[in-house]
C-alpha positions in Angstrom: 196.5 213.3 98.5 198.6 216.3 99.3 199.4 217.1 95.7 195.6 217.6 95.0 194.9 219.7 98.1 197.7 222.1 97.5 200.4 223.2 99.6 200.0 222.7 103.5 199.0 225.6 105.7 199.4 225.1 109.3 196.7 227.0 111.7 198.3 229.6 113.7 197.2 232.5 115.6 196.2 235.7 113.5 199.2 237.5 112.3 201.7 234.8 112.9 203.8 233.0 110.0 205.5 229.8 109.9 209.2 230.6 110.8 212.4 228.4 109.8 213.2 226.1 112.4 216.0 227.8 114.0 214.0 231.1 113.9 211.2 229.5 115.5 213.3 228.0 118.2 214.8 231.3 119.2 211.5 233.0 119.2 210.3 230.3 121.6 213.3 230.4 123.9 211.0 231.5 126.8 208.6 228.5 126.2 211.8 226.1 126.0 213.1 227.7 129.3 209.5 227.2 130.9 209.5 223.2 129.7 213.1 222.9 131.1 212.4 224.5 134.4 209.3 222.5 134.9 211.1 219.2 134.0 213.8 219.9 136.5 211.3 220.7 139.3 209.3 217.5 138.6 212.5 215.4 138.6 213.8 216.8 141.8 210.6 217.8 143.7 210.4 214.7 145.8 214.0 213.5 145.6 215.5 213.4 149.0 219.0 212.8 148.0 219.0 215.2 145.1 222.4 215.3 143.2 223.6 212.1 144.9 221.4 210.1 142.5 222.9 211.8 139.7 226.3 210.9 140.7 225.5 207.3 141.6 225.0 206.1 138.1 228.2 207.2 136.6 230.3 206.0 139.7 228.5 202.6 139.7 229.1 202.2 136.0 232.9 203.1 136.2 233.3 200.9 139.1 231.9 197.9 137.0 233.7 199.0 133.7 237.1 199.0 135.8 236.7 195.6 137.1 235.4 194.1 133.8 237.2 196.1 131.0 240.5 197.1 132.8 241.3 194.5 135.2 239.9 191.5 133.6 239.9 192.2 129.9 243.0 194.6 130.1 241.5 197.2 127.8 243.7 200.2 127.1 242.9 203.5 128.4 245.2 205.6 126.2 247.8 206.2 129.0 245.5 207.8 131.7 244.0 206.2 134.7 241.1 204.0 133.7 238.5 205.2 136.0 238.7 208.9 134.7 238.9 207.3 131.2 235.6 205.5 131.8 234.1 208.3 133.7 234.4 210.7 130.9 232.9 208.3 128.5 230.0 207.5 131.0 229.1 211.2 131.6 228.9 211.9 127.8 226.8 208.7 127.3 224.3 209.4 130.2 223.7 213.0 128.9 223.0 211.5 125.5 220.9 208.7 126.3 218.8 210.6 129.0 218.2 213.5 126.4 217.3 211.1 123.6 214.8 209.1 125.8 213.2 212.2 127.1 213.1 214.0 123.9 211.6 211.0 122.0 208.7 210.8 124.4 208.2 214.5 124.9 205.4 215.0 122.4 203.3 212.1 123.4 203.7 212.8 127.1 202.3 216.5 126.3 199.6 215.2 123.7 196.7 217.4 125.1 199.0 220.6 124.7 200.3 219.5 121.1 196.5 218.8 119.8 195.0 222.0 121.6 197.5 224.7 121.5 199.7 226.2 118.9 203.4 226.5 119.7 206.5 225.6 117.6 206.4 221.9 118.2 210.2 221.6 117.9 210.5 223.6 121.1 209.3 220.6 123.0 212.2 218.2 122.2 214.8 221.1 122.2 213.5 221.7 125.8 213.9 218.0 126.7 217.8 218.4 126.2 218.1 221.4 128.8 216.8 219.3 131.9 219.6 216.7 131.7 221.9 219.6 131.4 221.6 220.0 135.0 222.8 216.5 135.7 225.6 217.2 133.5 226.8 220.0 135.3 226.9 218.1 138.5 228.6 215.2 136.9 231.3 217.5 135.2 232.2 218.7 138.9 232.8 214.9 139.8 235.1 214.6 136.4 237.0 217.6 137.6 237.4 216.1 141.2 238.5 212.7 139.6 241.0 214.3 137.4 242.6 216.0 140.4 242.6 212.9 142.6 244.3 210.9 139.9 246.8 213.5 139.0 245.3 214.3 135.5 245.4 218.0 135.9 243.4 220.1 133.4 245.5 221.8 130.5 244.7 224.3 127.8 242.8 221.6 126.0 240.1 222.0 128.6 239.2 225.2 126.3 237.6 222.7 123.7 235.1 221.5 126.2 232.3 223.9 124.8 233.2 222.3 121.4 232.5 218.9 122.9 229.3 220.1 124.6 228.0 221.5 121.1 228.7 218.2 119.3 226.9 216.4 122.1 224.0 218.5 122.1 223.9 218.5 118.2 223.8 214.6 118.2 221.3 214.4 121.0 219.0 216.9 119.3 219.1 215.2 115.8 218.3 211.8 117.4 215.4 213.4 119.6 213.9 215.1 116.8 213.8 211.8 114.8 212.3 209.9 117.7 209.7 212.4 118.9 208.2 212.6 115.4 208.4 208.9 114.8 206.8 208.0 118.2 203.9 210.4 117.6 202.9 207.9 114.6 204.4 204.8 115.7 204.2 204.2 119.5 206.3 201.2 119.2 209.3 203.4 119.1 209.1 204.2 122.7 209.4 200.6 123.6 212.4 200.0 121.2 214.5 203.1 122.4 215.7 201.4 125.6 216.9 198.2 123.9 218.6 200.2 121.0 220.4 202.5 123.5 221.7 199.6 125.5 223.4 198.2 122.2 224.5 201.5 121.4 226.2 201.8 124.6 228.4 199.0 123.9 228.9 200.0 120.2 230.3 203.4 121.5 233.8 204.0 123.1 232.4 204.4 126.8 234.2 201.7 128.3 237.0 201.4 125.7 239.2 203.5 123.4 237.8 204.5 120.0 241.5 203.7 118.8 240.7 199.8 119.3 239.9 199.7 115.4 242.1 200.9 112.6 241.8 201.8 108.9 238.5 202.0 107.1 237.0 200.0 110.1 237.9 202.9 112.4 236.4 205.5 110.0 233.1 203.3 109.5 233.0 203.0 113.4 233.0 206.9 113.7 229.9 207.2 111.7 228.4 206.8 115.0 228.6 210.3 116.2 229.0 209.4 119.8 232.5 208.1 118.9 233.6 211.6 118.2 231.8 213.0 121.1 233.4 210.9 123.7 237.0 211.0 122.0 236.8 214.7 121.9 235.7 215.1 125.6 238.6 212.7 126.5 241.0 214.8 124.6 239.8 217.9 126.3 239.4 216.7 129.9 242.3 214.1 130.0 244.6 214.8 127.3 244.3 211.6 125.2 245.5 211.4 121.7 243.8 213.7 119.3 240.8 211.7 117.6 242.0 212.8 114.1 240.0 211.8 111.3 237.5 209.9 113.5 236.3 213.2 114.8 235.8 214.5 111.4 233.5 211.7 110.3 231.6 212.0 113.6 231.0 215.6 113.0 229.7 215.2 109.6 227.6 212.3 110.8 226.1 214.5 113.6 225.5 217.3 111.1 223.6 214.8 108.8 221.6 213.4 111.8 220.5 216.9 112.8 219.6 218.2 109.4 217.6 215.2 108.3 216.1 215.3 111.9 214.8 218.8 111.4 213.7 218.1 107.8 211.6 215.0 108.9 210.3 216.6 112.0 209.1 219.6 109.9 207.3 217.3 107.6 205.7 215.0 110.1 204.5 217.8 112.5 201.8 218.6 110.0 200.0 215.9 111.3 200.8 215.6 114.9 197.4 216.9 116.1 195.6 214.5 114.1 197.3 211.4 114.8 198.6 212.0 118.4 
């Protein structure tokens, strides 16, 4: 039908033109900040224990992983104490899963805003990545305390932590863009996200090392971008071996996920107001 109707034109306020994705995000930085602050306030508004809840999940998970994977299964932790090994993996995974879950639901949760007010739609899933960043910052304090307690002091490799953060955000944003756009049209997506993330948790090296596989199997495994994210985080914070080719494969995979997510989101947003 679109071939007969001509090119799509999105209704905007007079004098405004449709920007490229990254330009639109930059121009919407104040709106993104507003969404993020609103989400943080809603999350902590009536939370009596505050940051304690943020720390409870990774600590509980690390205790379970230590009992099951380290003591019972004897999983290798690449020469570092297993609790801090698992903690870095769990902190990375928690940010990713929280961001993807929130980002995938953000458009449907703000349906009235999407259908009545013009704003760069991509700003909504982008903002959903900032609120979990507060929890991430608190969790990183726990990581630093744990490394001191277990005698895994920080080294110059900690300078690579911003690269780890960028790769993690790129991966989360790519997944959030795909899911948020799909969820507008197919509401079953929001019910599938939880089970898929549970499977992906054990398909990612959260509780074990990415080096458990070798050869072509290891490279195929690294198509999951969280493999590179977690391996790079452990190298930076704990001094585990350099992830090598697995990191390169994960970086390429994360880039493809983001580029394809942006392309699909831009295409799908044309009909958001009609179907949401």
